[in-house]
N, C-alpha and C positions, 0 to 999 in steps of 0.2 A: 386203514392202517393206525391201527390204534397206538403201535409204541411207536410210530413215527416222530417225530417233533416238529411242530408248524414252522412252516418256511417262512410267515410274517418273522419271527420273534427268534432274535441272536441266543446262540446258546448261552449258556449259562456263565462260560470261564469270560464271554465277553461283558458279563455286568464287573468284572473287576478290574480299577483301571491297570492291575498289574501285570494282569494279560494281553493289556493291547500292543500291535506290535510297532515297531519302529516306525515312525512316521505317519502314526496315528496320532487325529485329537480327539479328545472325547470332551466334546462340547457342554455336553450337561456339566461334566465335573467341573466347570471354568465358571460353573454361572450363570442365569441369564443374561445380566447387566453389560456382561463382558459379548453378549452375543451380538453381531453385526450383521449386516448382509453386505457381503461382495457388491463393489459398485459393476451396474448392469453392464458399461464398456469395459469394463476388465474381466468379467466372466465372459463377456461374447469374445474380447482376444483369445480368453483362454480356450473356448472351444474351438476356435477358429486354429490354433496354435496344436491343437494334442487329440483332436478328431481321425479316426483312423483313416488310411486313405480309401477307402470306401463312401466316405460322408465327407469328403475335404469339399471345402468352402469355396466357389469359385468355378465349379465344375459340374456337370449334370448327374445326381446320383441317384433319380428314379431307379427301384428296383426293378423290372417285370421278371413275369410269367417264374420259370423255375429255379434260378437263383435265394430266392427267400419264398416262393410261393405259387400259388397258381397250378396248372397240369404239368407235372413233372414227368417227361414222355421215359418210357422204358423199364428203370429199373426200381421204380417204389415198391414192388412187391416183396423183395427178399433178393436174395444173390440168383444168378445164374452162369451155369459154368461152361465151358468150353468152348464151341467157335460160335462166330455170329450167322445166325443163318434169316433167313427170310419167308413165312409160309405164304399163304396162298392171298391173305389178305396186303401182303408187304408190308408187315407190322416190323420193324427191328426189333431182335432183342441183342441182351451186350451180356460179354462174360469173360471177366479179367481174370476169374481162378480169383484164390482165397490167400491171403499170407497161412494161413496156418495150415494149409493143406497140404497132409504126408504123401509121400510118393511110397505106394505098398511096394515090395519084394515083388518079382518078374522080371520079364525078357523086356527088350524092348526092343521092337523089329527092325529089320534095316530101312525096309520102306519108311518107314515112321522116321529114321535116323536121315534119309534121302531126303524126304519133303523139307526136312528141318532144314538142311544144309542149302536145300535151294532159295530160300529165304532170310539166312544167316545173313547180318552184316557183320564184315569181315574190320577189325578195327586195325587192322595193320598191322606193326612191327611188332608191339607188344601181345600179340596173342600169336604171334609165328614163334617169340622168344618162351610164353608158357608149353607149345608144343613139344620146342625140342627139350625144355626141361621135363616133361612129363618121360617122354622118351629115353631119356637119360635116367631119371630118377625111379618112372615106375609109379610113381605114387606123387599128389600133386594137393594139396590144400588149396581150395581158392574162397576168400574171403570177399564179401559184397554186402551191398544192402537189401532190403525185402525187394524183392520186384525189378530186381536188376537185372534179371535175365541168366543169374549165375548158373543153374541150371543149363538151358542153354548152352549156354559157354562151354560145359562140361559135357556133354554131349559132343559137341563141335569140337573140341579137344578131342578125344577119345575119337572119333569119326574122321578127323584128321590122319592118325597113324593107323587108317585100316580097318581097324576095330568094327566088327558088326557078328553078330548082335553084339548088343551091351547089354548086361544084368543090374539091374537097378535092387540096392541095396534099400533093407527097411534104417529108418532114422534112428532109430534106439538101438540098435546094433550097441553092443559093446565094442572098443576098436580091438580087443584079445580076441570078441568072435567071429571077426569078421575074414571073410574067404574060407567056411568051411570046408575038408574037403565031403564036396556033396558029388551025386550025381548027376544034379541038378543043374549044377551050374561046372563043374568040373571042367566043361572045355571052353567058357567063356573067358577069352581073351580082355574084353572089355567090364570095365566095372565103377561102377556111378553111387554116390552114397549123399543121397543130399540132405541139407541141413540136418546135419549130425547132432545127435541130442548131447549137450553136457552139462555139469555143472558143478561145483566146489568138488563136490564128491566123487564126481568123475569127469576129470578134465582130458584133452587128448593131448597126450604126451610124445616129445621125441622117442621115445623107446619104443612104444604103440607105431611108430612109424618107420623104425629101423627092421621088427619083428613083418611087418607088414610088405617092406619092400622084399627082404628075404622069401617070402611066398610067395608075392607078387614072379620078380624070379626065376622062382622053381616051376613055376606054372608058365613062365612067356607069357605074363599078363600084366594089365594097367589099373588103376586104380585113381579115378578124381573124386576128391570129396569137398563139397561146399558146406561154409560155414555162415553166421551173418556174424554182425559186430559184435557183435556182446556172448559170444563163445570162450567157454574157459580153455585155456588154453596152458601147456608146461612145456617153455623150452621148445617151440613149434613157431615158426613164423612162414605163414600163410601168405601166398602171393596176392595180391588186393585185385578185384576184377571190375573194370573202369566200364560199363555198358558206351555201345555205340552212341553221339548222337541222334535226336528224334529221327531228323529229318534223314538221315542213312539209313536206318530201320524201316521208313516207312516206304525210301524209294525201293531198296533191296525188295520189301513186299510184293508193289504192284509190279516191280520188271521183271518177275519170278511169276505173275501171275497173269500181266497183258504184255502188250506191245508195245516198244517204244513211247510211239506215239502217239497212245491212249496214256499209259504211265504218264510223260510230260503233262500232259491238259490236266488229269487229274492234279499233278502236283503243284501247278500254276491255279490252281482255286484259293482263292481269299480265303476259306472256309481252313482250308488246309493250312494257310500260315498262319491264323488265327492258334490252330491245334498247334500247332511246332512249337510257337510263342510261349505254350503253358508248362513247358518240359515235362511232355506227360512221360509214364515208363515205358520202357520196349512191352510187357502185355498190351500195356494201352493200346502202343502205336501199333501193333500188331493186328488187334481186332476191328481197330479202325481204316487200317490196309483193307480190310475184309467188307466193311459197310461202302468204300469207297468204287471197292469190284461191284458191289452189289449195286451201287448207284450207277456204274458205268452198264452194268447189264441192266439198267431199267425198272429193276425190282427193292431198290430202293431211294424216296425221295426227300429231294436236297432237304429239307423240315428234318429228318433222322439224321441226314449227315452233321447237318450243322448242332442238333441236341448233341451229340455223341462227346464230345467232350465233357459235359457238364455232368452228364450222367457218368461218364467213368468218376468224377472227381467224388460224386455222391455215393458211388461203390466203395472209394476209397476210406472216404469218411465214416461212412458206417460198417466198415469191416474196422477200419481201429477201436471200435467201442463195442462192438458184438463178440471181439476176440476174447479168450480167456485172460487172465491177470499173470499167468502163468507165459502169454506169448507177449502181450504189452501191457506190463506193470499199472496199475492204478496207477502209479507216483507219473508216468509217462500220459498217461489220458490225462491226468490234472494238469500236466505242462501244456498239454495240446488244445485242453480250452481259454488255459491263461494266456496262448500265444493267438489265439483266436480273436481273445478280450485285447491285446496289448502289440497284434499285429504292427513289424513296423516301426517296436517299440524299446530301450533299450532291453535288453537279453536279461543282464543280472535285475533287474526289475520284475522282468518275466519270470523268472527263475524266481525268486523271493517269494512274489504272489501266489504262483503255483504251487509252492509246498503250503502255503495256507489253505488253499485250493484242499490241495491233497490229507490235509490232516481229519479236516471235515469230512472228507467221503470215507475216510479210514471207520470216523464212527457213526455213518449212516450204513456201514457196509458192517459193523462189528461194534455196537455199543459199547459192550464189555470190555474190547480193548483198550486199553490206553492208547491212543494217537503218538505214531513215530516217525520222525521227518528222519532219512539219513542224512548226514553232514555231508559227507566228501564221496565222492566217488563217479560224480556223473560224467562223462565228458563231452562240453558244448558241442562237439565233431559229429558221435556218433548221433546226440540226442534231436540235432537239427537235421541228420541226413534223415534220420527216423522219421521225422514231423514234414519231411519234403519241405523244408526250409534253407535257408541261407543267413550266412552272416556275416555281417558289412560294417563299415564304421562311418559315421555322420553324425551332421551335429544337429542337437536337440532344444528346442528353444525352452530357455529357465527364465525365472524374474532375474535371472542376473546378468541374463545374454544368453547366446549359443553358448554349449558344452559338446565336445565332444566327446559318442557315448558308443560303444560298440552294439550295433541292433542285431534284431533277427526279424524276419520277417518269412512267408510260406511264398514259397514261387507261385503260385496262382493265386491272383489276388481275391479270387472267389471265395477260399477255403475259407478264411474265418466266418461269411453270411451261412456258409453252409455247413458248418460244421456244428456253429449255436442254433441253427435250429437243428440240428439231429440231435443235440443233446437234450434240448427242453423240452421237445416233440415226441422224441426215440425214446428217450429215457428219465420217464419221471419220478423215479426213485431217486434220482440224483437233485432236483428239484429243491428239498428245505435244504442240504450241505451250498448250492450253488445260491440261491438268494440270502441267506446268512451271510454267504463271502461276496456278495454284492453290497449288501448291507455294511458290511466293515470296511469294502472300498469307496465308498462313498463318505466316510467319517475317515480319511487320510487327510493329510497334512500338504500331501503333493497333489498340482493341480492337474499333472498330466491322469493320475490314478481316477481321482473324482470324473474328472472326461470321459477316461474309459470304461469308468463303472457305467456312464452313462450311455454311452455308445452300445455296450454291449446290453443292456435290457433296452435300447431304442431297437436291435435285431430281434428281440424275444416278441415285443409287443408289436413287432411286425408281421411274424409268425403266429403268435396267439397274444391278441392285445388283451380279453377279457383278462388272461392269467397274469399276465405280464403287470396291467393295472392294478387287480387286485391284492398279488401278492409282492410286487415292490412298487410301482410308479403311487397310489394312492397312500402307503404309507408314509412315502417321503412325504411328499404332498403334502399331508394333515399334520406331518409335524411343527413342534411350537418352535423348533430351532432355524435356524435358515442354511444349514450348511445341506442340509437331506432335502429342502426345499428346490436351496438352488440347482442340485442335481436331476431331482424333479424335472426341472424347467429344461434341464438341457438334455435326458432323456426324451422328454416329448418334442422339442423340437427337433430332435435329430432322426426319432421315429417319423416325423412329419417327413421329413427331408426324404426317405430314403421312399418314400411313400407308403406309410399305413395310411390308411383311412380313418377319419372321421376323427382325427386331431382338431381342428378347430374348430368343430361342434362339442366335442368337450371342453376346448376354453373359454370357447360364447359359453355355455352352461355352466363352468366356474365360476364366470363373470359376475354372474348374475345370483352366484351361493350365498347362503346363510353363512357359509365358514369362511372368513377370515384369511386363512390359509390358503386353502385350496384357489379366493380368487386373487391371491399373492401370486401362485405360481401360473395362472393363465393370463395375469398382467407382463407379467414377465415373457414368459414364452410367447404372445402376442407380439413383442417386442422383437423375438429372434423371426419367428416364420411370416411377420404382416406384413413385408414385403410383396409377397404373392398375391394377396388379399388387402393393400392398403384402405379402401374406405368401407371396407367389411370392418377390419381391424381397428378401426378409428370407432366406428359405431361400436362395439365391442367394448374397447376401453372408457370411452362417455358412460355406455351401462353400471362397468363398475363404478366410475366415478358418484355418477347419480346413486347406488347401493346404498353409498353411504351418508346421504342427505334421507335413506328409509330407514335408515339401522335404528332400530331397539335396542339401547348398549345395554337394558337385561337380555337381549336376546345373544347379544354374542360378546359374550365375557372376555375380556380380556384383547379386545378387539382395539389395532393402534392406529386412529384414521392419520397419520404422519406418516406413518408406514406404508400403507396403501396409494396418498399421495405420492410419496418418494416414489415407489414403485412406479405410477403410474406415467410420472413425469419421465423417467429413464427409459420407459417404453416408448412413450412421443420420440424422447431424444434419438435411443436407435432407430427408428424410423425415418428419422430425418436426414439420417448417417449414412441411409441405405441408398440401394439402386434404384426405390420406387420414391424417393425424396421429392420430386415435384408434385408426383399425384400427392402425398402427404401433405406437404405446402397447401396446394389450393383447399386442402380438404379443411386444414386448419383456419386457412384466410376467412373460411366460408362459414365455421359453425364458431367460431371464438366470439361472437359478442353475444351468443344465444341466453348463456346466463354463467353466473360468476364461476363456476366449476371451470366450465369450459373455457373459460379463457386465462382462468391461472395454469388451467393445465395446458394451454397450447403457450403461454409465457415461459413455464419453469423446463417444460422438455426443450423450446427453443435456444433459449438461454444455455441449458447444459449443451445442446450439441454445438451452441456456437465456443463451447471451453475446450472442445479436444481438436488435437491436433494431428497428423499423422504419427502412427505406431506410439503417441503418450507423449514426444519429445516434449520439455518443459518450453520450449522456445523453437518447438518444428511449424512446421506450416497449417494455419486453422483452415479447419477441414470444409466448415461454413463460408468463410471468407473468401477458398480457394474456387469454391460453388459458386460465389458471387462472379468471380472473377469472369469463370465459364460462360456464365450465363448471358454477360455483357459482350461477350464474345460471340457467341450463337446466336443473340438477340433473342432468348428464353424469355419467358416471365417471372422466372424466379429470382432475377435481382431485386424486382419493384414488390415481390411477395416478402422477400431477407428483410427488405429496407422497412416496409411496412409494419414489420413485425417488431423490428428495433428499434421503431420511434414510437411504436405501441407501448413496449418497455420502459424506453425512457420517458414517459410524461408518464408513467403508472406509482403511485409512489411505492407500494408494496415491490416493483421488480426494477425502481431508477437504478438503486444500489449495484444490484446483479450485473444488468446492463452498461455501468460504467466500470463496472472492472473488465467484463469483455471487451472492451474498446480500450482500456488502460495496456491486458496483455496482446490484444491484437498491435498495437503501436508500438510495444517494446521486440516484437513477432517481426515488424518490419525492419526493423534496424539488423536483423540478423542473418532472413531468409528472401532470397532476391523473387519478385515480382509480389510481394506482400503489401511495399508501398504504392502503387499504383492503385490498386484494388481498392483497398482502404481510401487514401485520396477521394478515390469517387464514391465510396459512401458515405464520410463524411460529409461532404459538399451536399448529396443529396438529402441527409438527416438534419443539417441546418442550414434551415430556409427560413425559421424562423426568429426572432429575439430570443425567446426564453433555451432552443436547444443548442441556436451560435454560442449564447452565454454558457452554458452547461460543457459542451464539445471544447469551447477555447481555454475554458479555465481548466479544463482537465490535460490538453497538451502543455499550458502553459506552467503545471505545478507536477505532472509527473515525475520521479523521480528515476533518475536511470543508475548504472554501478555506482557511480562516482557523487549521486545525490542531487546532479541536476539532470534538467529534460534533455535525452537526447536530441542529437541532431536533425533524427528522423521526423522526433514531435514539432521542431523548428520549421520545418519546410511543409508538415501539413497544416500547422496552423496558418502557415503564409498562402496553402492553398485554399484555406477556406472562403466561398464568397460572401460579400457582405450580408444577414438578414434583409428580408423582405419589411418593406415598413410596415 
């Protein structure tokens, strides 16, 4: 498409600082000297705080099979309509209907109504009240969200009044043209108009209903009109329709088609409990009931039952984006994409960034038309209902502490992953706008926004790694600015976390690359994913460290040896603070004396880790010292290794000051944090074994200033506990 913008390049408007959105940080405008990398430990904390629930740290997040890839069962080729059926090869076909399926005019037979009535889950008194209102007023306007079963409810309202057959009216019929005096339906007493078409120029008005009521009274007939949440009304108060709980719908369908014992056995299956927990729509629940019936008859396998829920979700997502904009507006499709990226995030932020995406998609759809975003008019309740999402309040981590926010999340936690895959692979025309939007998010000043840009790209990489690398990750990784490179680091780490193949191989290759920016990204990413393969990761970091010795400055202009050295040390630091700390420590002890670079890497990484406390509290519990104490209790070799590295640092001219600073902070922490003093006393006793070390440590304890300028009491106790040096 020659007229399509390059998805790797930001739009022209983005070149102007005046066009930058709120929260946006134009790093280039500030000049290179002000550009500094975010501390790796702080960046990791941002990643943990703001990654979506599908990539949460501390939980198993590998995504298998259908959610993001692999062979997807059943509906991969498009829509299926009608009932679930099983062919001779017992392959289940799913059909859930369509959001925009128009109900044509004609007669609904009595047998059809009776069949629906057998499976109908009566909501109880609320439904009875609707029946009585229809009986009294003859015309009833029923409002409900898409796919909530409002058509079935309307038919059952007419059926309860004993009206059969029912005449269905075309949805594009004007209100004043309803119930014509024709021979075709003059004898029908029950009438149904589903999803009446309205707009600002053609609203449904109360005078229309009054005229209809008169005509219905003369013919002793009844009419139910169903509308969606966005119908245009004038002085009309519709009755809301709330569908029965999915469990009630499923039970009603099974008990109408099976004996009580078989239905009860099916309802007790774990896969049924999992399906019901997903809050599926009535149309999906009734289709699931058909699959269960076939399973009970031996015509559908357990695998087909297991995969039904995901197939239903995929079908729903596909409908959202295949619908015409008159059914689901482009702005609401943009909101769905933003909600997939910011699932479980603040609603206001999600709406803000969705409007930025909407403006870009408008330019893709019509480059000659200026992009325009409505300022008001979108109701949060209706918008989330349409997205099958929920609104709730919860704390959001920020750099100032937790802040209470109104949040939004899909009811089905798989939706964001399925939706992003569908948009990226099923609608490639949206890629230029989507890539530019992600580039903009990566420059935002808010950690949450940058992290969600990373997590979104991680899903795209899992879906289509070559395209995601070429269009997004590699441009970020090759940037001279640290901000985009950090977003690339997080995208690669999260992509690996959800099971994207080949990420370690990419990083290993980049560690030996001629491009210093790619090496920096690989080094920082290894610090995040290294705990899974600590030995291989440290080998890759050694390769990157030795790459500096082989580098010809003329071949790598602009390279900063200190920049890469700092990144290497911070990655080793993260590895020492990870769940693989024992293995990392063993490998560092084994390789530290190979050469100068490995010794420096081990020392810098170790001392950096020693400076970290729980949640970064200034006087919090030192993580490495806590590790040391645990090792003493569990009798593992880690305590000996920590003591050995600290002794090496104290005896090294280049690292002695840093090591003494660490010990000073630990002494001050021992004055405030329970349990630290005993571990530190044991460590200091193991360090002060000869005269020079004893002299250094005792001098530190005698001269360390506390809050009042004199050594704190804990320093005196630690000094008294030091053993005499060996002669």
